N, C-alpha and C positions, 0 to 999 in steps of 0.2 A: 218642177213646181211642187205645190203642196196639195194638189187635188187628191182627194181620197186617202189622205194620210191622217194619222192621229192628230197632228198639229192643226190641220185644217178644221177639225171638229172640236178641239179643246180650247176654250177661251184662255186658260192659264198658259198653255204652251204657245198659243198665238201671240199673247201679250209679251211673253219672253222672247219670242222670235222677233217681234217688232222692235223691242228694246235693243236686242243685239244688232239688228240692222241699223238703227239710229247710231249706236256706238261705232259701228264699222264706218259709217259715213263721217262721223266726227273725227275718228282716227285718221281717215284718209285725208281730210282737210288739214289736220295738224301735221301729218307727215309731209304733205306738199309744202306747207309753210316752213317747216324745219329744213327741208332739202333746199328750198330757196334761200333761206337765211345762211345755210352752210356755203352755198355757192357764192352768195354775195360776200361773205367773209373771206373766202379764198380770193375772189377778185379784188377785194380791198387790200389784202396782203400783197398781192402782185403789184397793185398800183402804188402802194406805199414803198415797196422795194424799188420800183422804177423811179419814183420821185426822189428817193434818197440817193440813188446811184447817178441819175442823170441831171439833177439840178442842185442848186445851192440851198434849197429849202431844207430846214432842219426838221426832221420827223422824230419826235420823242420815242425812245425805245419802248417806253411803257405802252404806247399806242399799239405797237406790234403785238405785245403780250395780250392786251385786252381783245384785240381783233382775233388773235389766234385762239384764245380761250373761248370766245363767243362761237367761233367756227367749230371748235371741238365739242362744245356743248350742243350745238345744233346737230352735229353728226351723231353724237351719243343719243340724243333725244329721238332722232329719226330711226336709229337702230332699235331702240326700246319700243317705239311706236309700231315698227314693223313686227316685232315679236308679239305685241298686244293684238295687232290686226290678225295675225295667224291664229291666235287663240280664239278670237271672236269668229273668224271664218269657220273654225272647227265646230264651234257652238252652233252656228247657223246651219252648217251642213248636217249636224246631228238632228236638228229639227226638220230639215227637208228630206233627208234620205234614210233615217233610222226610224222604224215604226216603234212607238213608245206606248206602253200600256202602264198606267200608274199602278194598278193592282200588282203587277209583276215586279215593280221596282221597290215596293215597300216591304 
């Protein structure tokens, strides 16, 4: 916790900590959505492949490309979001576990 630390007594640091926690929460939601979109895209590719091979329904090749690109974008976004989350967690941990005195930092 932050009891008896600089952060708990400094309004500037406390506001920054709260901001970082909100960002972490938003990033977690975004990452979950991107992972779900990636999984859905992969399932759609598998379904399109099965339809193409097992039925007489014509599946346009461009549709495969669009779904594959969307899946790749979701995966890349999830990877980037994960990196941003690690950075945010490092910031939060700095507020929680490193005693900070403004006079020493300036």
